[in-house]
VEXBA-239736 format. One record per residue: residue number from 1; residue in one letter; chain; x, z, y of N, C-alpha, C, O in turn. Coordinates in Angstrom, 1 decimal, padded with zeros to 4 digits. Layout:
! VEXBA-239736
{lumke NUM,A,A,{X,Z,Y},{X,Z,Y},{X,Z,Y},{X,Z,Y}}
...
! end
This chain:
! VEXBA-239736
{lumke 1,M,A,{-018.9,013.6,017.3},{-018.2,012.3,016.8},{-017.1,012.0,017.9},{-017.3,012.3,019.0}}
{lumke 2,R,A,{-016.1,011.5,017.4},{-015.0,011.3,018.4},{-014.6,009.7,018.1},{-014.6,009.1,017.0}}
{lumke 3,V,A,{-014.1,009.2,019.1},{-013.6,007.7,019.2},{-012.0,007.8,019.2},{-011.4,008.5,020.1}}
{lumke 4,I,A,{-011.4,007.3,018.4},{-009.9,007.2,018.4},{-009.5,006.0,019.1},{-009.9,004.9,018.8}}
{lumke 5,E,A,{-008.6,006.2,020.1},{-008.3,005.1,021.0},{-007.0,004.5,020.8},{-006.6,003.5,021.5}}
{lumke 6,N,A,{-006.2,005.1,019.9},{-004.8,004.7,019.7},{-004.5,004.2,018.4},{-003.4,004.3,018.0}}
{lumke 7,F,A,{-005.5,003.6,017.7},{-005.3,003.1,016.3},{-004.0,002.1,016.3},{-003.1,002.3,015.5}}
{lumke 8,A,A,{-004.0,001.1,017.1},{-002.9,000.2,017.1},{-001.6,000.9,017.5},{-000.5,000.5,016.9}}
{lumke 9,E,A,{-001.6,001.8,018.4},{-000.4,002.6,018.6},{000.1,003.4,017.5},{001.3,003.3,017.2}}
{lumke 10,L,A,{-000.7,004.1,016.8},{-000.4,004.9,015.7},{000.1,003.9,014.6},{001.2,004.2,014.0}}
{lumke 11,L,A,{-000.5,002.8,014.4},{-000.2,001.9,013.3},{001.2,001.3,013.6},{002.1,001.2,012.7}}
{lumke 12,R,A,{001.4,001.0,014.7},{002.7,000.2,015.1},{003.9,001.5,015.0},{005.0,001.2,014.5}}
{lumke 13,E,A,{003.6,002.6,015.3},{004.5,003.7,015.1},{004.8,003.9,013.7},{006.0,004.0,013.3}}
{lumke 14,Y,A,{003.9,003.9,012.9},{004.0,004.0,011.4},{004.8,002.8,010.8},{005.7,003.0,009.9}}
{lumke 15,I,A,{004.5,001.6,011.3},{005.3,000.4,010.9},{006.7,000.5,011.2},{007.6,000.2,010.4}}
{lumke 16,R,A,{007.1,000.9,012.5},{008.5,001.0,013.0},{009.2,002.0,012.1},{010.4,001.8,011.7}}
{lumke 17,G,A,{008.6,003.1,011.6},{009.2,004.1,010.9},{009.4,003.8,009.4},{010.2,004.5,008.7}}
{lumke 18,N,A,{008.6,002.7,009.0},{008.7,002.2,007.6},{009.2,000.9,007.3},{009.2,000.5,006.2}}
{lumke 19,E,A,{009.5,000.2,008.4},{009.7,-001.3,008.2},{011.0,-001.6,007.4},{011.2,-002.7,006.8}}
{lumke 20,A,A,{011.9,-000.6,007.4},{013.2,-000.9,006.6},{012.9,-000.9,005.1},{013.4,-001.7,004.3}}
{lumke 21,Q,A,{011.9,000.0,004.7},{011.5,000.0,003.3},{010.4,-000.9,002.9},{010.4,-001.4,001.8}}
{lumke 22,Y,A,{009.5,-001.2,003.9},{008.5,-002.0,003.7},{008.4,-003.2,004.8},{007.5,-003.2,005.6}}
{lumke 23,P,A,{009.4,-004.1,004.8},{009.4,-005.1,005.8},{008.2,-006.1,006.0},{008.1,-006.7,007.1}}
{lumke 24,D,A,{007.3,-006.2,005.1},{006.2,-007.0,005.1},{004.9,-006.4,005.4},{003.9,-006.9,005.1}}
{lumke 25,L,A,{004.9,-005.2,006.1},{003.7,-004.5,006.5},{002.8,-005.3,007.4},{001.6,-005.2,007.4}}
{lumke 26,L,A,{003.5,-006.0,008.3},{002.8,-006.9,009.3},{003.0,-008.4,008.9},{004.1,-008.8,008.6}}
{lumke 27,I,A,{001.9,-009.1,008.9},{002.0,-010.5,008.5},{001.6,-011.4,009.7},{000.4,-011.3,010.1}}
{lumke 28,P,A,{002.4,-012.1,010.3},{002.0,-013.0,011.4},{001.1,-014.1,010.9},{001.4,-014.8,009.9}}
{lumke 29,R,A,{000.0,-014.3,011.6},{-000.9,-015.4,011.2},{-001.2,-016.4,012.3},{-001.1,-016.0,013.5}}
{lumke 30,V,A,{-001.6,-017.6,012.0},{-001.9,-018.6,013.0},{-003.2,-019.2,012.5},{-003.3,-019.7,011.4}}
{lumke 31,R,A,{-004.3,-019.1,013.4},{-005.6,-019.6,013.0},{-006.0,-020.7,014.0},{-006.0,-020.4,015.2}}
{lumke 32,P,A,{-006.4,-021.9,013.6},{-006.9,-022.9,014.5},{-008.1,-022.4,015.3},{-009.0,-021.7,014.8}}
{lumke 33,V,A,{-008.1,-022.7,016.5},{-009.2,-022.4,017.4},{-010.0,-023.6,017.8},{-009.3,-024.7,018.0}}
{lumke 34,P,A,{-011.3,-023.7,017.9},{-012.0,-024.8,018.3},{-011.8,-025.1,019.7},{-011.6,-024.3,020.6}}
{lumke 35,A,A,{-011.8,-026.4,019.9},{-011.4,-026.9,021.3},{-012.4,-026.5,022.4},{-012.1,-026.3,023.5}}
{lumke 36,N,A,{-013.6,-026.4,022.1},{-014.6,-026.0,023.1},{-014.9,-024.6,023.0},{-015.6,-024.2,022.1}}
{lumke 37,I,A,{-014.3,-023.7,023.9},{-014.4,-022.2,023.9},{-015.1,-021.8,025.1},{-014.7,-022.1,026.2}}
{lumke 38,A,A,{-016.2,-021.1,025.0},{-017.0,-020.6,026.0},{-017.2,-021.6,027.1},{-017.2,-021.3,028.3}}
{lumke 39,G,A,{-017.6,-022.9,026.8},{-017.9,-023.9,027.8},{-016.8,-024.6,028.3},{-017.0,-025.5,029.1}}
{lumke 40,V,A,{-015.4,-024.2,028.0},{-014.3,-024.9,028.4},{-013.9,-026.0,027.5},{-013.6,-025.8,026.3}}
{lumke 41,N,A,{-013.9,-027.1,027.9},{-013.5,-028.3,027.0},{-012.0,-028.7,027.2},{-011.6,-029.0,028.3}}
{lumke 42,F,A,{-011.3,-028.6,026.1},{-010.0,-029.1,026.1},{-009.7,-030.5,025.6},{-008.7,-030.8,025.0}}
{lumke 43,K,A,{-010.7,-031.3,026.0},{-010.7,-032.8,025.6},{-010.4,-033.0,024.1},{-009.5,-033.8,023.7}}
{lumke 44,G,A,{-011.1,-032.3,023.3},{-011.0,-032.5,021.8},{-009.7,-032.0,021.2},{-009.5,-032.1,020.0}}
{lumke 45,S,A,{-008.9,-031.3,022.0},{-007.7,-030.8,021.3},{-008.0,-029.5,020.6},{-008.9,-028.8,020.9}}
{lumke 46,V,A,{-007.2,-029.1,019.7},{-007.3,-027.7,019.0},{-005.9,-027.2,019.2},{-004.9,-027.9,019.1}}
{lumke 47,F,A,{-005.9,-025.9,019.5},{-004.6,-025.2,019.6},{-004.6,-024.0,018.6},{-005.7,-023.5,018.2}}
{lumke 48,D,A,{-003.5,-023.5,018.3},{-003.4,-022.4,017.3},{-003.4,-021.0,018.2},{-002.9,-021.0,019.3}}
{lumke 49,K,A,{-004.1,-020.0,017.7},{-003.9,-018.7,018.2},{-003.2,-017.8,017.2},{-003.7,-017.7,016.1}}
{lumke 50,G,A,{-002.2,-017.1,017.6},{-001.4,-016.3,016.8},{-001.9,-014.9,016.8},{-002.2,-014.4,017.9}}
{lumke 51,F,A,{-001.9,-014.2,015.7},{-002.4,-012.8,015.6},{-001.5,-012.1,014.4},{-000.7,-012.8,013.9}}
{lumke 52,E,A,{-001.8,-010.9,014.1},{-001.2,-010.3,013.0},{-002.2,-009.5,012.1},{-003.2,-009.0,012.6}}
{lumke 53,T,A,{-001.9,-009.5,010.8},{-002.7,-008.6,009.9},{-001.8,-007.6,009.3},{-000.5,-007.8,009.2}}
{lumke 54,L,A,{-002.4,-006.5,008.8},{-001.6,-005.5,008.1},{-001.8,-005.9,006.8},{-002.9,-006.2,006.4}}
{lumke 55,N,A,{-000.7,-005.9,006.1},{-000.5,-006.1,004.6},{-001.0,-004.8,003.9},{-000.2,-003.9,003.6}}
{lumke 56,F,A,{-002.4,-004.7,003.7},{-003.1,-003.5,003.2},{-002.5,-003.1,001.8},{-002.2,-002.0,001.6}}
{lumke 57,K,A,{-002.2,-004.1,001.0},{-001.6,-003.7,-000.3},{-000.4,-003.0,-000.1},{-000.2,-001.9,-000.7}}
{lumke 58,T,A,{000.5,-003.4,000.6},{001.8,-002.8,000.9},{001.6,-001.5,001.6},{002.3,-000.5,001.2}}
{lumke 59,F,A,{000.7,-001.5,002.6},{000.4,-000.3,003.3},{000.0,000.8,002.3},{000.5,002.0,002.4}}
{lumke 60,L,A,{-001.0,000.6,001.4},{-001.4,001.5,000.4},{-000.3,002.1,-000.5},{-000.3,003.3,-000.7}}
{lumke 61,H,A,{000.6,001.1,-000.9},{001.7,001.5,-001.7},{002.7,002.4,-000.9},{003.4,003.3,-001.4}}
{lumke 62,S,A,{002.8,002.2,000.5},{003.7,003.1,001.2},{003.1,004.5,001.4},{003.9,005.4,001.5}}
{lumke 63,I,A,{001.7,004.6,001.4},{001.1,005.9,001.6},{000.9,006.5,000.2},{001.2,007.7,000.2}}
{lumke 64,Y,A,{000.6,005.9,-000.8},{000.4,006.5,-002.0},{001.2,005.7,-003.1},{000.7,005.0,-003.9}}
{lumke 65,P,A,{002.6,006.0,-003.2},{003.5,005.1,-004.0},{003.3,005.3,-005.5},{003.7,004.4,-006.3}}
{lumke 66,R,A,{002.7,006.4,-005.9},{002.5,006.7,-007.4},{001.1,006.2,-007.9},{000.8,006.2,-009.1}}
{lumke 67,E,A,{000.3,005.7,-007.0},{-001.1,005.4,-007.4},{-001.2,003.8,-007.5},{-000.5,003.1,-006.8}}
{lumke 68,R,A,{-002.1,003.3,-008.3},{-002.5,002.0,-008.3},{-003.9,001.9,-007.7},{-004.9,002.1,-008.5}}
{lumke 69,L,A,{-004.1,001.6,-006.5},{-005.4,001.7,-005.9},{-005.9,000.4,-005.5},{-007.0,000.3,-005.0}}
{lumke 70,H,A,{-005.2,-000.7,-005.8},{-005.7,-002.0,-005.4},{-006.2,-002.7,-006.7},{-005.6,-002.6,-007.7}}
{lumke 71,T,A,{-007.4,-003.6,-006.5},{-007.9,-004.2,-007.6},{-007.7,-005.6,-007.4},{-007.3,-006.1,-006.4}}
{lumke 72,D,A,{-008.1,-006.4,-008.5},{-007.9,-007.8,-008.4},{-009.2,-008.5,-008.0},{-010.3,-007.9,-008.1}}
{lumke 73,Q,A,{-009.1,-009.8,-007.6},{-010.3,-010.5,-007.0},{-011.3,-010.8,-008.2},{-012.5,-010.9,-007.9}}
{lumke 74,H,A,{-010.9,-010.8,-009.5},{-011.9,-011.0,-010.5},{-012.9,-009.8,-010.6},{-014.1,-009.9,-010.7}}
{lumke 75,T,A,{-012.3,-008.6,-010.4},{-013.1,-007.4,-010.4},{-014.1,-007.4,-009.2},{-015.3,-007.0,-009.3}}
{lumke 76,V,A,{-013.7,-007.9,-008.1},{-014.5,-008.0,-006.9},{-015.6,-009.0,-007.2},{-016.7,-008.8,-006.7}}
{lumke 77,G,A,{-015.3,-010.0,-007.8},{-016.5,-011.1,-008.1},{-017.5,-010.4,-009.1},{-018.7,-010.7,-008.9}}
{lumke 78,S,A,{-017.0,-009.7,-010.0},{-017.9,-009.0,-010.8},{-018.8,-008.1,-010.1},{-020.1,-008.1,-010.2}}
{lumke 79,L,A,{-018.2,-007.2,-009.4},{-018.8,-006.2,-008.4},{-019.9,-006.9,-007.6},{-021.1,-006.6,-007.7}}
{lumke 80,Q,A,{-019.5,-007.9,-006.9},{-020.5,-008.6,-006.0},{-021.7,-009.2,-006.8},{-022.8,-009.1,-006.4}}
{lumke 81,A,A,{-021.3,-009.8,-008.0},{-022.5,-010.3,-008.8},{-023.4,-009.2,-009.2},{-024.7,-009.4,-009.2}}
{lumke 82,D,A,{-022.9,-008.1,-009.7},{-023.7,-007.0,-010.2},{-024.5,-006.2,-009.0},{-025.6,-005.7,-009.2}}
{lumke 83,L,A,{-023.8,-006.3,-007.8},{-024.5,-005.8,-006.6},{-025.7,-006.6,-006.3},{-026.8,-006.0,-006.2}}
{lumke 84,A,A,{-025.6,-007.9,-006.3},{-026.7,-008.8,-006.0},{-027.8,-008.7,-007.1},{-029.0,-008.8,-006.8}}
{lumke 85,R,A,{-027.4,-008.5,-008.3},{-028.4,-008.4,-009.4},{-029.2,-007.1,-009.2},{-030.4,-007.1,-009.3}}
{lumke 86,T,A,{-028.4,-006.0,-008.9},{-029.1,-004.7,-008.8},{-030.0,-004.5,-007.5},{-031.0,-003.9,-007.5}}
{lumke 87,Y,A,{-029.4,-005.1,-006.4},{-030.1,-005.1,-005.1},{-030.4,-006.5,-004.7},{-029.7,-007.0,-003.8}}
{lumke 88,P,A,{-031.4,-007.2,-005.3},{-031.8,-008.6,-004.7},{-031.9,-008.6,-003.2},{-032.4,-007.7,-002.6}}
{lumke 89,G,A,{-031.3,-009.7,-002.7},{-031.3,-009.8,-001.2},{-030.5,-008.8,-000.4},{-030.8,-008.5,000.7}}
{lumke 90,F,A,{-029.5,-008.3,-001.1},{-028.6,-007.1,-000.6},{-028.3,-007.4,000.8},{-027.9,-008.5,001.1}}
{lumke 91,K,A,{-028.4,-006.3,001.6},{-027.9,-006.3,003.0},{-027.0,-005.1,003.2},{-027.2,-004.1,002.5}}
{lumke 92,D,A,{-026.1,-005.2,004.1},{-025.1,-004.1,004.4},{-025.8,-002.8,004.8},{-025.2,-001.8,004.5}}
{lumke 93,E,A,{-027.0,-002.9,005.4},{-027.8,-001.8,005.8},{-028.4,-000.8,004.7},{-028.8,000.3,004.9}}
{lumke 94,W,A,{-028.3,-001.5,003.4},{-028.9,-000.8,002.4},{-028.1,000.5,001.9},{-028.6,001.3,001.2}}
{lumke 95,F,A,{-026.7,000.5,002.4},{-026.0,001.7,002.1},{-026.6,002.9,002.6},{-026.7,003.9,002.0}}
{lumke 96,E,A,{-027.1,002.8,003.9},{-027.7,003.9,004.5},{-029.0,004.3,003.9},{-029.3,005.5,003.8}}
{lumke 97,S,A,{-029.9,003.2,003.6},{-031.1,003.6,003.0},{-031.1,003.9,001.6},{-032.0,004.7,001.2}}
{lumke 98,N,A,{-030.3,003.3,000.8},{-030.3,003.7,-000.6},{-029.1,004.4,-001.2},{-029.0,004.7,-002.4}}
{lumke 99,G,A,{-028.1,004.6,-000.4},{-026.8,005.2,-000.8},{-027.0,006.8,-000.5},{-027.8,007.3,000.2}}
{lumke 100,Q,A,{-026.0,007.5,-001.2},{-025.9,008.8,-001.0},{-024.8,009.1,-000.1},{-023.7,008.5,-000.2}}
{lumke 101,I,A,{-024.9,010.0,000.9},{-023.8,010.4,001.8},{-022.9,011.4,001.2},{-023.4,012.4,000.7}}
{lumke 102,S,A,{-021.6,011.3,001.2},{-020.7,012.2,000.5},{-019.3,012.1,001.2},{-019.0,011.2,001.9}}
{lumke 103,S,A,{-018.5,013.1,001.0},{-017.1,013.0,001.3},{-016.4,012.7,000.1},{-016.7,013.1,-001.0}}
{lumke 104,V,A,{-015.4,011.7,000.2},{-014.5,011.3,-000.9},{-013.0,011.3,-000.5},{-012.6,011.2,000.7}}
{lumke 105,L,A,{-012.3,011.5,-001.6},{-010.9,011.5,-001.4},{-010.3,010.0,-001.3},{-010.7,009.2,-002.1}}
{lumke 106,L,A,{-009.4,009.9,-000.4},{-009.0,008.4,-000.1},{-008.2,007.9,-001.3},{-008.3,006.7,-001.6}}
{lumke 107,H,A,{-007.4,008.8,-001.9},{-006.6,008.4,-003.1},{-007.4,008.1,-004.4},{-006.8,007.6,-005.4}}
{lumke 108,E,A,{-008.6,008.5,-004.4},{-009.5,008.2,-005.5},{-010.3,006.9,-005.4},{-010.9,006.4,-006.4}}
{lumke 109,L,A,{-010.1,006.2,-004.2},{-010.9,005.0,-004.1},{-010.1,003.8,-004.6},{-008.9,003.8,-004.7}}
{lumke 110,I,A,{-010.9,002.7,-004.8},{-010.1,001.4,-005.2},{-010.4,000.5,-004.0},{-011.5,000.4,-003.5}}
{lumke 111,Y,A,{-009.4,-000.2,-003.7},{-009.4,-001.1,-002.6},{-009.3,-002.6,-003.0},{-008.5,-002.8,-003.9}}
{lumke 112,Y,A,{-010.0,-003.5,-002.5},{-009.8,-004.8,-002.8},{-009.2,-005.8,-001.7},{-008.7,-006.8,-002.0}}
{lumke 113,Q,A,{-009.3,-005.4,-000.5},{-008.8,-006.3,000.6},{-007.3,-006.3,000.6},{-006.7,-005.3,000.5}}
{lumke 114,D,A,{-006.7,-007.5,000.6},{-005.2,-007.6,000.7},{-004.6,-007.4,002.1},{-003.5,-006.9,002.2}}
{lumke 115,E,A,{-005.4,-007.7,003.1},{-005.1,-007.7,004.5},{-006.2,-007.0,005.4},{-007.4,-007.0,005.1}}
{lumke 116,I,A,{-005.7,-006.5,006.5},{-006.7,-006.1,007.5},{-006.4,-006.8,008.8},{-005.3,-006.6,009.4}}
{lumke 117,D,A,{-007.3,-007.6,009.4},{-007.2,-008.2,010.5},{-007.0,-007.2,011.7},{-007.9,-006.3,011.8}}
{lumke 118,L,A,{-006.1,-007.3,012.5},{-005.9,-006.3,013.6},{-006.5,-006.7,014.9},{-006.2,-006.1,015.9}}
{lumke 119,R,A,{-007.3,-007.8,014.9},{-007.9,-008.3,016.0},{-009.4,-007.7,016.2},{-009.9,-007.6,017.3}}
{lumke 120,G,A,{-010.0,-007.4,015.1},{-011.4,-007.2,015.1},{-011.7,-005.7,015.4},{-011.0,-005.0,015.9}}
{lumke 121,R,A,{-013.1,-005.4,014.9},{-013.5,-004.0,015.2},{-012.8,-003.1,014.3},{-012.6,-003.4,013.1}}
{lumke 122,H,A,{-012.3,-002.1,014.9},{-011.6,-001.0,014.2},{-011.8,000.3,015.0},{-012.4,000.3,016.1}}
{lumke 123,P,A,{-011.2,001.4,014.5},{-011.6,002.6,015.3},{-011.2,002.6,016.8},{-011.7,003.5,017.5}}
{lumke 124,L,A,{-010.5,001.7,017.3},{-010.3,001.5,018.6},{-011.6,001.2,019.4},{-011.8,001.6,020.5}}
{lumke 125,N,A,{-012.4,000.4,018.7},{-013.7,-000.2,019.3},{-014.9,000.5,018.7},{-016.0,000.2,019.1}}
{lumke 126,G,A,{-014.7,001.3,017.7},{-015.9,001.9,017.1},{-015.7,003.4,016.9},{-014.7,003.9,017.4}}
{lumke 127,N,A,{-016.7,004.0,016.1},{-016.6,005.4,015.9},{-015.8,005.8,014.7},{-016.2,005.3,013.6}}
{lumke 128,F,A,{-014.8,006.5,014.8},{-013.7,006.9,013.8},{-014.6,007.7,012.7},{-014.3,007.6,011.5}}
{lumke 129,D,A,{-015.6,008.4,013.1},{-016.2,009.3,012.1},{-017.5,008.7,011.4},{-018.1,009.3,010.6}}
{lumke 130,E,A,{-017.8,007.4,011.7},{-018.8,006.7,011.1},{-018.4,006.5,009.7},{-017.3,006.2,009.4}}
{lumke 131,P,A,{-019.4,006.8,008.7},{-019.1,006.8,007.2},{-018.7,005.5,006.8},{-019.3,004.5,007.3}}
{lumke 132,V,A,{-017.8,005.3,005.9},{-017.4,004.1,005.2},{-018.4,003.7,004.2},{-019.3,004.5,003.9}}
{lumke 133,K,A,{-018.4,002.5,003.6},{-019.4,002.1,002.6},{-018.7,001.9,001.3},{-017.8,001.0,001.2}}
{lumke 134,I,A,{-019.2,002.6,000.2},{-018.5,002.5,-001.0},{-019.5,002.2,-002.1},{-020.7,002.6,-002.1}}
{lumke 135,V,A,{-019.1,001.4,-003.0},{-019.9,001.0,-004.2},{-019.3,001.7,-005.4},{-018.1,001.5,-005.8}}
{lumke 136,S,A,{-020.2,002.6,-006.1},{-019.8,003.1,-007.2},{-020.1,002.2,-008.4},{-021.2,001.9,-008.7}}
{lumke 137,Y,A,{-019.0,001.7,-009.1},{-019.1,000.7,-010.0},{-018.2,000.8,-011.2},{-017.0,000.8,-011.1}}
{lumke 138,N,A,{-018.7,001.0,-012.4},{-017.9,001.1,-013.6},{-017.0,002.3,-013.6},{-015.8,002.1,-013.9}}
{lumke 139,D,A,{-017.5,003.5,-013.2},{-016.8,004.7,-013.0},{-015.7,004.7,-012.0},{-014.8,005.5,-012.1}}
{lumke 140,H,A,{-015.7,003.8,-011.0},{-014.7,003.7,-009.9},{-015.6,003.6,-008.6},{-016.7,003.2,-008.5}}
{lumke 141,K,A,{-015.0,004.1,-007.6},{-015.5,004.0,-006.2},{-014.7,003.0,-005.5},{-013.5,003.1,-005.4}}
{lumke 142,V,A,{-015.4,001.9,-005.1},{-014.7,000.8,-004.5},{-015.1,000.8,-003.0},{-016.3,000.8,-002.7}}
{lumke 143,L,A,{-014.1,000.8,-002.1},{-014.4,000.7,-000.7},{-014.8,-000.8,-000.4},{-014.1,-001.7,-000.5}}
{lumke 144,Y,A,{-016.1,-000.8,000.1},{-016.7,-002.1,000.4},{-016.7,-002.5,001.9},{-016.6,-003.6,002.3}}
{lumke 145,N,A,{-016.7,-001.5,002.7},{-016.7,-001.7,004.1},{-016.1,-000.5,004.8},{-016.6,000.6,004.6}}
{lumke 146,G,A,{-015.2,-000.6,005.7},{-014.6,000.6,006.4},{-013.1,000.6,006.3},{-012.5,001.7,006.3}}
{lumke 147,Y,A,{-012.4,-000.5,006.1},{-010.9,-000.4,005.9},{-010.2,000.0,007.1},{-009.1,000.6,007.0}}
{lumke 148,H,A,{-010.6,-000.4,008.2},{-009.9,000.2,009.5},{-010.1,001.7,009.6},{-009.2,002.4,010.0}}
{lumke 149,R,A,{-011.2,002.2,009.2},{-011.4,003.6,009.4},{-010.6,004.3,008.2},{-010.0,005.4,008.4}}
{lumke 150,A,A,{-010.6,003.8,007.0},{-009.8,004.4,006.0},{-008.3,004.4,006.3},{-007.6,005.4,006.1}}
{lumke 151,C,A,{-007.8,003.2,006.9},{-006.5,003.2,007.4},{-006.2,004.2,008.3},{-005.1,004.9,008.2}}
{lumke 152,M,A,{-007.1,004.4,009.3},{-006.8,005.4,010.4},{-006.7,006.8,009.8},{-005.9,007.5,010.2}}
{lumke 153,H,A,{-007.6,007.1,008.8},{-007.6,008.5,008.2},{-006.2,008.6,007.6},{-005.5,009.6,007.7}}
{lumke 154,M,A,{-005.8,007.6,006.9},{-004.4,007.6,006.1},{-003.3,007.9,007.1},{-002.5,008.8,006.9}}
{lumke 155,L,A,{-003.3,007.2,008.2},{-002.3,007.3,009.3},{-002.3,008.7,009.8},{-001.2,009.2,010.1}}
{lumke 156,L,A,{-003.5,009.4,010.0},{-003.7,010.7,010.5},{-003.5,011.7,009.3},{-003.7,012.9,009.5}}
{lumke 157,R,A,{-003.1,011.2,008.2},{-002.9,012.2,007.1},{-004.0,013.1,006.7},{-003.9,014.2,006.3}}
{lumke 158,Q,A,{-005.2,012.4,006.8},{-006.4,013.1,006.3},{-006.8,012.5,005.1},{-007.0,011.3,004.9}}
{lumke 159,N,A,{-007.0,013.5,004.1},{-007.3,013.1,002.7},{-008.6,012.6,002.3},{-008.8,012.0,001.3}}
{lumke 160,E,A,{-009.6,013.0,003.2},{-011.1,012.8,002.8},{-011.6,012.0,003.9},{-011.2,011.9,005.0}}
{lumke 161,I,A,{-012.7,011.3,003.5},{-013.5,010.5,004.5},{-015.0,010.5,004.1},{-015.3,010.4,002.9}}
{lumke 162,A,A,{-015.8,010.5,005.1},{-017.3,010.4,004.9},{-017.6,009.0,004.4},{-017.0,008.1,004.8}}
{lumke 163,A,A,{-018.6,009.0,003.5},{-019.0,007.6,002.9},{-020.5,007.7,002.6},{-021.1,008.7,002.2}}
{lumke 164,Y,A,{-021.1,006.4,002.7},{-022.2,006.2,002.0},{-021.9,005.6,000.6},{-021.1,004.6,000.5}}
{lumke 165,I,A,{-022.4,006.1,-000.4},{-022.1,005.6,-001.7},{-023.3,005.0,-002.4},{-024.3,005.6,-002.6}}
{lumke 166,L,A,{-023.2,003.6,-002.8},{-024.4,002.9,-003.4},{-024.0,002.7,-004.9},{-022.9,002.2,-005.2}}
{lumke 167,R,A,{-024.9,003.0,-005.7},{-024.5,003.0,-007.1},{-024.9,001.7,-007.7},{-026.0,001.2,-007.4}}
{lumke 168,V,A,{-024.1,001.0,-008.5},{-024.4,-000.2,-009.1},{-024.4,000.0,-010.7},{-024.7,-001.0,-011.4}}
! end
């Protein structure tokens, strides 16, 4: 197993090379932060913390321009309802215990996240080879968890990714 340490660098390089054609790949965001952080009291004030997200919908289109790989939120709501009905008390860990491990082609997946937060856990902080989590739903394979890893595989031009597949 390997840890990829240059996710942000690879992503920024990709964005620089494609920003003329896809100027909205990075989205600046501002999120309010609570005044009391780690025991430091800012006397009730709230300040904004800036960060960026990757416009994943645009990123997908830049990688696979001929494919329609993004789904709408209505489908996601139906998937989540059926997931809860099929697996009462569903927990993320159930992918490992009830799912089947397999290798899947990235361009055959359906994606629902519009953006990827570039501040959180991603291949820079985790294991690149850890399987993603996919829900097999209505003859589609929907990426449920693992967007940073899928993105990294796309940046490295790898067509396949290991996955736990849970059937609904």
